[in-house]
ROROTOR-388977 format. One record per residue (C-alpha): residue number from 1; y, x, z. Coordinates in nm, 2 decimals. Example, Ala and Ser with C-alpha at 12.3 -4.5 7.8 and 13.67 -1.06 7.14 Angstrom:
% residues 2
[1, [-0.45, 1.23, 0.78]];
[2, [-0.11, 1.37, 0.71]];
***
This chain:
% residues 441
[1, [-0.17, -2.08, 0.35]];
[2, [0.09, -1.88, 0.17]];
[3, [0.04, -1.51, 0.08]];
[4, [0.36, -1.33, 0.16]];
[5, [0.42, -1.01, -0.03]];
[6, [0.57, -0.75, 0.20]];
[7, [0.70, -0.47, -0.02]];
[8, [0.80, -0.13, 0.12]];
[9, [1.15, -0.03, 0.03]];
[10, [1.15, 0.31, -0.13]];
[11, [1.31, 0.56, 0.10]];
[12, [1.61, 0.79, 0.03]];
[13, [1.39, 1.11, 0.02]];
[14, [1.15, 0.98, -0.26]];
[15, [1.03, 1.31, -0.42]];
[16, [0.74, 1.47, -0.60]];
[17, [0.59, 1.72, -0.36]];
[18, [0.23, 1.69, -0.48]];
[19, [0.10, 1.64, -0.13]];
[20, [-0.18, 1.40, -0.20]];
[21, [-0.50, 1.57, -0.29]];
[22, [-0.72, 1.35, -0.50]];
[23, [-0.43, 1.16, -0.63]];
[24, [-0.41, 1.26, -1.00]];
[25, [-0.06, 1.15, -1.06]];
[26, [0.08, 1.30, -0.74]];
[27, [-0.07, 1.64, -0.83]];
[28, [0.03, 1.62, -1.19]];
[29, [0.40, 1.56, -1.12]];
[30, [0.43, 1.81, -0.83]];
[31, [0.77, 1.99, -0.84]];
[32, [0.94, 1.75, -1.08]];
[33, [1.28, 1.60, -1.02]];
[34, [1.28, 1.25, -0.88]];
[35, [1.54, 0.97, -0.88]];
[36, [1.54, 0.79, -0.55]];
[37, [1.80, 0.54, -0.66]];
[38, [1.60, 0.44, -0.97]];
[39, [1.28, 0.42, -0.76]];
[40, [1.44, 0.19, -0.51]];
[41, [1.60, -0.02, -0.78]];
[42, [1.27, -0.05, -0.96]];
[43, [1.10, -0.17, -0.64]];
[44, [1.38, -0.43, -0.58]];
[45, [1.35, -0.55, -0.94]];
[46, [0.98, -0.61, -0.90]];
[47, [1.05, -0.80, -0.57]];
[48, [1.30, -1.02, -0.74]];
[49, [1.05, -1.10, -1.02]];
[50, [0.79, -1.20, -0.76]];
[51, [1.05, -1.42, -0.58]];
[52, [1.16, -1.58, -0.91]];
[53, [0.79, -1.66, -0.98]];
[54, [0.80, -1.88, -0.67]];
[55, [0.60, -1.64, -0.45]];
[56, [0.73, -1.57, -0.10]];
[57, [0.86, -1.21, -0.10]];
[58, [0.96, -1.00, 0.21]];
[59, [1.05, -0.64, 0.27]];
[60, [0.94, -0.35, 0.50]];
[61, [1.21, -0.08, 0.58]];
[62, [1.15, 0.29, 0.49]];
[63, [1.07, 0.54, 0.76]];
[64, [1.33, 0.80, 0.87]];
[65, [1.28, 1.12, 0.67]];
[66, [1.28, 1.41, 0.72]];
[67, [1.11, 1.33, 1.05]];
[68, [1.30, 1.57, 1.28]];
[69, [1.09, 1.48, 1.59]];
[70, [0.78, 1.57, 1.41]];
[71, [0.92, 1.90, 1.28]];
[72, [1.01, 1.98, 1.65]];
[73, [0.65, 1.91, 1.74]];
[74, [0.55, 2.17, 1.49]];
[75, [0.76, 2.42, 1.68]];
[76, [1.08, 2.43, 1.48]];
[77, [1.36, 2.45, 1.73]];
[78, [1.74, 2.43, 1.76]];
[79, [1.99, 2.19, 1.61]];
[80, [1.89, 1.95, 1.34]];
[81, [2.03, 2.19, 1.08]];
[82, [1.84, 2.49, 1.23]];
[83, [1.52, 2.29, 1.24]];
[84, [1.54, 2.20, 0.87]];
[85, [1.64, 2.55, 0.77]];
[86, [1.34, 2.70, 0.97]];
[87, [1.10, 2.45, 0.83]];
[88, [1.21, 2.52, 0.47]];
[89, [1.10, 2.89, 0.50]];
[90, [0.76, 3.03, 0.40]];
[91, [0.68, 2.77, 0.14]];
[92, [0.82, 2.47, 0.33]];
[93, [0.50, 2.28, 0.36]];
[94, [0.59, 2.11, 0.69]];
[95, [0.93, 2.01, 0.56]];
[96, [0.78, 1.86, 0.25]];
[97, [0.52, 1.67, 0.46]];
[98, [0.79, 1.54, 0.70]];
[99, [1.02, 1.44, 0.41]];
[100, [0.77, 1.23, 0.22]];
[101, [0.87, 0.87, 0.14]];
[102, [0.51, 0.77, 0.11]];
[103, [0.55, 0.48, 0.35]];
[104, [0.69, 0.30, 0.04]];
[105, [0.33, 0.22, -0.05]];
[106, [0.29, -0.07, 0.19]];
[107, [-0.07, -0.14, 0.09]];
[108, [-0.15, 0.15, 0.32]];
[109, [0.06, 0.01, 0.60]];
[110, [-0.20, -0.20, 0.77]];
[111, [-0.52, -0.41, 0.73]];
[112, [-0.44, -0.78, 0.77]];
[113, [-0.66, -1.08, 0.86]];
[114, [-0.52, -1.44, 0.83]];
[115, [-0.53, -1.67, 1.13]];
[116, [-0.78, -1.90, 0.96]];
[117, [-1.04, -1.62, 0.95]];
[118, [-1.00, -1.48, 1.30]];
[119, [-1.19, -1.63, 1.59]];
[120, [-0.88, -1.64, 1.81]];
[121, [-0.67, -1.82, 1.55]];
[122, [-0.41, -1.54, 1.52]];
[123, [-0.29, -1.32, 1.24]];
[124, [-0.42, -0.97, 1.30]];
[125, [-0.26, -0.65, 1.17]];
[126, [-0.38, -0.30, 1.24]];
[127, [-0.16, -0.01, 1.11]];
[128, [-0.36, 0.24, 0.92]];
[129, [-0.39, 0.59, 1.08]];
[130, [-0.40, 0.76, 0.74]];
[131, [-0.54, 1.06, 0.91]];
[132, [-0.67, 1.23, 0.59]];
[133, [-0.33, 1.36, 0.48]];
[134, [-0.06, 1.50, 0.72]];
[135, [0.23, 1.34, 0.54]];
[136, [0.07, 1.00, 0.57]];
[137, [-0.07, 1.04, 0.92]];
[138, [0.28, 1.07, 1.07]];
[139, [0.36, 0.72, 0.95]];
[140, [0.14, 0.53, 1.19]];
[141, [0.36, 0.51, 1.50]];
[142, [0.67, 0.40, 1.31]];
[143, [0.46, 0.15, 1.11]];
[144, [0.34, 0.00, 1.44]];
[145, [0.70, -0.03, 1.56]];
[146, [0.81, -0.20, 1.24]];
[147, [0.52, -0.45, 1.24]];
[148, [0.58, -0.52, 1.61]];
[149, [0.94, -0.60, 1.54]];
[150, [0.86, -0.84, 1.25]];
[151, [0.54, -0.99, 1.39]];
[152, [0.66, -1.01, 1.75]];
[153, [0.54, -1.35, 1.86]];
[154, [0.20, -1.28, 2.03]];
[155, [0.11, -1.65, 2.02]];
[156, [0.09, -1.62, 1.64]];
[157, [0.03, -1.25, 1.58]];
[158, [-0.18, -0.96, 1.71]];
[159, [-0.05, -0.62, 1.61]];
[160, [-0.30, -0.36, 1.72]];
[161, [-0.23, 0.00, 1.77]];
[162, [-0.36, 0.23, 1.49]];
[163, [-0.72, 0.34, 1.53]];
[164, [-0.76, 0.68, 1.71]];
[165, [-0.73, 0.97, 1.47]];
[166, [-1.05, 1.16, 1.38]];
[167, [-1.28, 1.20, 1.08]];
[168, [-1.51, 0.92, 1.21]];
[169, [-1.22, 0.66, 1.20]];
[170, [-1.01, 0.75, 0.89]];
[171, [-0.84, 0.43, 0.79]];
[172, [-0.64, 0.37, 0.48]];
[173, [-0.53, 0.01, 0.54]];
[174, [-0.54, -0.28, 0.29]];
[175, [-0.57, -0.05, 0.00]];
[176, [-0.94, -0.04, 0.09]];
[177, [-0.98, -0.41, 0.18]];
[178, [-1.03, -0.72, -0.04]];
[179, [-1.03, -1.09, 0.07]];
[180, [-1.19, -1.35, -0.15]];
[181, [-1.19, -1.72, -0.07]];
[182, [-1.33, -2.04, -0.21]];
[183, [-1.39, -2.39, -0.07]];
[184, [-1.69, -2.25, 0.11]];
[185, [-1.48, -2.00, 0.32]];
[186, [-1.37, -1.64, 0.29]];
[187, [-1.53, -1.30, 0.27]];
[188, [-1.36, -0.97, 0.37]];
[189, [-1.48, -0.67, 0.16]];
[190, [-1.42, -0.35, 0.35]];
[191, [-1.46, -0.05, 0.12]];
[192, [-1.55, 0.29, 0.26]];
[193, [-1.61, 0.63, 0.11]];
[194, [-1.78, 0.83, 0.39]];
[195, [-1.97, 0.77, 0.71]];
[196, [-2.07, 0.97, 1.01]];
[197, [-2.34, 0.73, 1.12]];
[198, [-2.62, 0.80, 0.87]];
[199, [-2.70, 0.89, 0.51]];
[200, [-2.45, 0.76, 0.26]];
[201, [-2.62, 0.88, -0.06]];
[202, [-2.42, 1.06, -0.32]];
[203, [-2.08, 1.19, -0.21]];
[204, [-1.76, 1.28, -0.40]];
[205, [-1.77, 1.64, -0.52]];
[206, [-1.41, 1.69, -0.63]];
[207, [-1.18, 1.48, -0.41]];
[208, [-1.19, 1.37, -0.05]];
[209, [-1.33, 1.03, 0.05]];
[210, [-1.06, 0.89, 0.29]];
[211, [-1.19, 0.56, 0.43]];
[212, [-1.46, 0.59, 0.70]];
[213, [-1.73, 0.31, 0.73]];
[214, [-1.69, 0.33, 1.10]];
[215, [-1.32, 0.25, 1.07]];
[216, [-1.40, -0.05, 0.86]];
[217, [-1.65, -0.18, 1.11]];
[218, [-1.40, -0.13, 1.39]];
[219, [-1.13, -0.33, 1.21]];
[220, [-1.37, -0.62, 1.15]];
[221, [-1.44, -0.63, 1.52]];
[222, [-1.08, -0.60, 1.63]];
[223, [-0.97, -0.87, 1.39]];
[224, [-1.23, -1.11, 1.54]];
[225, [-1.41, -1.16, 1.21]];
[226, [-1.75, -1.33, 1.21]];
[227, [-2.02, -1.08, 1.09]];
[228, [-2.13, -1.32, 0.82]];
[229, [-1.78, -1.30, 0.67]];
[230, [-1.78, -0.92, 0.64]];
[231, [-1.91, -0.72, 0.34]];
[232, [-1.92, -0.34, 0.37]];
[233, [-1.92, -0.18, 0.03]];
[234, [-1.93, 0.19, -0.05]];
[235, [-1.68, 0.33, -0.30]];
[236, [-1.84, 0.49, -0.60]];
[237, [-1.82, 0.87, -0.56]];
[238, [-1.77, 0.89, -0.94]];
[239, [-1.47, 0.66, -0.90]];
[240, [-1.32, 0.87, -0.62]];
[241, [-1.38, 1.19, -0.82]];
[242, [-1.21, 1.02, -1.11]];
[243, [-0.90, 0.97, -0.91]];
[244, [-0.96, 0.63, -0.74]];
[245, [-0.88, 0.76, -0.39]];
[246, [-0.83, 0.40, -0.28]];
[247, [-1.03, 0.09, -0.38]];
[248, [-0.72, -0.08, -0.51]];
[249, [-0.71, 0.17, -0.79]];
[250, [-1.03, 0.02, -0.94]];
[251, [-1.05, -0.34, -0.79]];
[252, [-0.81, -0.63, -0.70]];
[253, [-0.88, -0.98, -0.59]];
[254, [-0.68, -1.30, -0.54]];
[255, [-0.83, -1.62, -0.40]];
[256, [-1.16, -1.67, -0.59]];
[257, [-1.08, -1.41, -0.86]];
[258, [-1.21, -1.05, -0.86]];
[259, [-1.12, -0.79, -1.12]];
[260, [-1.30, -0.45, -1.09]];
[261, [-1.42, -0.14, -1.27]];
[262, [-1.79, -0.06, -1.27]];
[263, [-1.71, 0.26, -1.08]];
[264, [-1.53, 0.07, -0.80]];
[265, [-1.84, 0.05, -0.58]];
[266, [-2.18, 0.22, -0.56]];
[267, [-2.36, -0.11, -0.64]];
[268, [-2.10, -0.35, -0.79]];
[269, [-2.37, -0.59, -0.90]];
[270, [-2.51, -0.62, -0.54]];
[271, [-2.15, -0.68, -0.41]];
[272, [-2.09, -0.96, -0.66]];
[273, [-2.42, -1.12, -0.59]];
[274, [-2.34, -1.12, -0.21]];
[275, [-2.01, -1.27, -0.28]];
[276, [-2.16, -1.55, -0.49]];
[277, [-2.43, -1.62, -0.23]];
[278, [-2.16, -1.67, 0.03]];
[279, [-1.88, -1.83, -0.17]];
[280, [-2.06, -2.01, -0.45]];
[281, [-2.00, -2.04, -0.82]];
[282, [-1.62, -2.07, -0.77]];
[283, [-1.60, -1.69, -0.76]];
[284, [-1.48, -1.56, -1.10]];
[285, [-1.55, -1.19, -1.17]];
[286, [-1.44, -0.97, -1.46]];
[287, [-1.57, -0.62, -1.47]];
[288, [-1.46, -0.34, -1.70]];
[289, [-1.73, -0.09, -1.80]];
[290, [-1.69, 0.28, -1.85]];
[291, [-1.73, 0.22, -2.22]];
[292, [-1.46, -0.04, -2.24]];
[293, [-1.22, 0.13, -2.00]];
[294, [-1.30, 0.49, -1.90]];
[295, [-1.21, 0.56, -1.54]];
[296, [-0.96, 0.83, -1.66]];
[297, [-0.77, 0.56, -1.84]];
[298, [-0.80, 0.32, -1.55]];
[299, [-0.65, 0.59, -1.32]];
[300, [-0.37, 0.69, -1.55]];
[301, [-0.26, 0.34, -1.64]];
[302, [-0.35, 0.15, -1.31]];
[303, [-0.44, -0.19, -1.45]];
[304, [-0.64, -0.27, -1.14]];
[305, [-0.35, -0.17, -0.92]];
[306, [-0.17, -0.47, -1.05]];
[307, [-0.05, -0.76, -0.83]];
[308, [-0.24, -1.08, -0.89]];
[309, [-0.02, -1.37, -0.78]];
[310, [-0.09, -1.74, -0.75]];
[311, [0.22, -1.93, -0.88]];
[312, [0.34, -2.29, -0.83]];
[313, [0.11, -2.45, -1.09]];
[314, [-0.20, -2.29, -0.93]];
[315, [-0.26, -2.04, -1.21]];
[316, [-0.25, -1.67, -1.16]];
[317, [-0.01, -1.41, -1.30]];
[318, [-0.09, -1.04, -1.32]];
[319, [0.20, -0.80, -1.26]];
[320, [0.09, -0.48, -1.42]];
[321, [0.27, -0.14, -1.46]];
[322, [0.43, -0.06, -1.80]];
[323, [0.18, 0.22, -1.82]];
[324, [-0.10, -0.04, -1.87]];
[325, [0.08, -0.19, -2.16]];
[326, [0.11, 0.16, -2.32]];
[327, [-0.25, 0.26, -2.27]];
[328, [-0.46, 0.08, -2.54]];
[329, [-0.78, 0.04, -2.34]];
[330, [-0.60, -0.08, -2.03]];
[331, [-0.40, -0.33, -2.23]];
[332, [-0.70, -0.46, -2.42]];
[333, [-0.89, -0.52, -2.09]];
[334, [-0.60, -0.71, -1.94]];
[335, [-0.57, -0.92, -2.26]];
[336, [-0.95, -1.00, -2.22]];
[337, [-0.88, -1.11, -1.86]];
[338, [-0.62, -1.36, -1.99]];
[339, [-0.84, -1.48, -2.27]];
[340, [-1.15, -1.51, -2.05]];
[341, [-1.10, -1.88, -1.95]];
[342, [-1.05, -1.77, -1.59]];
[343, [-0.76, -1.84, -1.36]];
[344, [-0.52, -1.57, -1.50]];
[345, [-0.27, -1.73, -1.74]];
[346, [-0.06, -1.42, -1.83]];
[347, [0.03, -1.06, -1.77]];
[348, [0.38, -0.95, -1.69]];
[349, [0.46, -0.58, -1.71]];
[350, [0.70, -0.41, -1.47]];
[351, [0.86, -0.07, -1.47]];
[352, [0.77, 0.12, -1.15]];
[353, [0.74, 0.46, -1.31]];
[354, [0.91, 0.65, -1.03]];
[355, [0.63, 0.52, -0.80]];
[356, [0.35, 0.56, -1.07]];
[357, [0.44, 0.93, -1.11]];
[358, [0.34, 0.97, -0.74]];
[359, [0.03, 0.77, -0.78]];
[360, [0.14, 0.42, -0.68]];
[361, [0.14, 0.10, -0.89]];
[362, [0.27, -0.25, -0.82]];
[363, [-0.01, -0.33, -0.58]];
[364, [0.05, -0.01, -0.38]];
[365, [0.40, -0.11, -0.31]];
[366, [0.31, -0.43, -0.12]];
[367, [0.12, -0.55, 0.18]];
[368, [-0.04, -0.89, 0.15]];
[369, [0.01, -1.11, 0.46]];
[370, [-0.14, -1.46, 0.43]];
[371, [0.06, -1.70, 0.66]];
[372, [0.10, -2.07, 0.72]];
[373, [0.44, -2.23, 0.75]];
[374, [0.48, -2.21, 1.13]];
[375, [0.38, -1.84, 1.12]];
[376, [0.65, -1.77, 0.86]];
[377, [0.90, -1.94, 1.08]];
[378, [0.81, -1.70, 1.36]];
[379, [0.87, -1.38, 1.17]];
[380, [1.13, -1.15, 1.33]];
[381, [1.44, -1.01, 1.15]];
[382, [1.59, -1.11, 0.82]];
[383, [1.31, -0.98, 0.60]];
[384, [1.23, -1.27, 0.36]];
[385, [1.39, -1.20, 0.03]];
[386, [1.64, -1.44, -0.12]];
[387, [1.92, -1.39, -0.37]];
[388, [2.17, -1.28, -0.11]];
[389, [1.94, -1.02, 0.05]];
[390, [1.84, -0.89, -0.29]];
[391, [2.20, -0.84, -0.38]];
[392, [2.28, -0.68, -0.05]];
[393, [1.99, -0.44, -0.07]];
[394, [2.09, -0.34, -0.42]];
[395, [2.44, -0.25, -0.30]];
[396, [2.30, -0.06, -0.01]];
[397, [2.08, 0.15, -0.24]];
[398, [2.38, 0.22, -0.47]];
[399, [2.59, 0.34, -0.17]];
[400, [2.34, 0.56, 0.00]];
[401, [2.08, 0.69, -0.25]];
[402, [2.09, 1.00, -0.47]];
[403, [2.00, 0.98, -0.84]];
[404, [1.84, 1.32, -0.84]];
[405, [1.62, 1.50, -0.58]];
[406, [1.44, 1.83, -0.62]];
[407, [1.21, 2.01, -0.37]];
[408, [1.50, 2.25, -0.29]];
[409, [1.72, 1.95, -0.20]];
[410, [1.49, 1.87, 0.10]];
[411, [1.63, 2.18, 0.27]];
[412, [1.99, 2.03, 0.25]];
[413, [2.08, 1.91, 0.61]];
[414, [2.32, 1.65, 0.46]];
[415, [2.02, 1.47, 0.31]];
[416, [1.90, 1.40, 0.66]];
[417, [2.24, 1.27, 0.76]];
[418, [2.26, 1.05, 0.45]];
[419, [1.93, 0.90, 0.54]];
[420, [2.03, 0.83, 0.90]];
[421, [2.34, 0.65, 0.79]];
[422, [2.15, 0.45, 0.53]];
[423, [1.87, 0.34, 0.77]];
[424, [2.11, 0.26, 1.05]];
[425, [2.29, 0.02, 0.82]];
[426, [1.96, -0.12, 0.69]];
[427, [1.84, -0.22, 1.04]];
[428, [2.16, -0.42, 1.09]];
[429, [2.12, -0.58, 0.75]];
[430, [1.76, -0.67, 0.83]];
[431, [1.84, -0.76, 1.19]];
[432, [1.55, -0.55, 1.32]];
[433, [1.71, -0.37, 1.61]];
[434, [1.67, 0.00, 1.68]];
[435, [1.36, 0.11, 1.49]];
[436, [1.42, 0.48, 1.45]];
[437, [1.41, 0.77, 1.68]];
[438, [1.76, 0.88, 1.59]];
[439, [1.89, 0.53, 1.69]];
[440, [1.73, 0.56, 2.03]];
[441, [1.89, 0.88, 2.12]];
***
């Protein structure tokens, strides 16, 4: 089985609107000038590094923004230009929400189960409904279309519709899901922050808990997972209030390796014990304490939101954000991981500052899809990264992306036209057909 890294291509409207409550970086950088071209280029550079490490890399296209159909559903009428102008008035909240490039964070695109774990022997993908935040919730239908285009072969893949929206079924995708595997099998850890089904103990006081336990339970059923292979773990309220709105801000796994902060889960020791009972002594766990790495430092530098990759020689490499190199406690922890005698051989630092300033590190930018060879051969479109596609995408970004974008620029109708031209060209480049509403009339 090969874990394919599907990275979201940063969209042309990448901006800092501060829409994500509980996301410390998003709120701190609200209103600043962004650089969509640099953001997309940083993402492509990270993809190229992953590819050069011998890991299979693929891409997911951006969504069309501003979403004019959604603005019309909010009651803004007239021509495209009139819709944008009307939505820009009175604070422009709806325009900002419908212009967000947040689909770039592909870890929220879906929850994934490999075929070897599902009872029906198919790869299961369920797009996240992301219903806690408006600017994220509008992504789900388009994400479903994209995944249906790429994972179209129903003999190999089951692409479910997003879970119904509602507080009881808030779903944040793979950002709240871990999979660990040893020679004794695999365990899926579904992390949740709130529940409607009973007492959940202490709750976050400052920031919203996004993932519902009921959504996690539903995903496990939909993906045909055996109950013995599912572990439900509550996110620590202190971690959420510290800015860890998703589990992947404080925990990451790869194969038999787990790296986590002590505020990742309410009872991290019990979670680790359960994993070891099921998976044996092959499980290798490294935990950072509050004393070693305060949660504030973990959230600002995102060492746990690194990508942990298995390379050709069987060792693991951590791709961490440059911010983790510059934060002393985060860097010291990552150095301890390498020196621990575990599977991680080195840390490589990558510049994804345009994403980090909106609260997304290297792991946020990718969706992990474990596939076997014949499943890879059944993928639709031209989405697997090679040197030619990387070069073509770089040229595409340079032709279509602005190098400066402010909140006021979102009201410029030409920005929407630029985006349509760019995405129309991209769907031909990726051979994905007509994905977008504007392409379908």
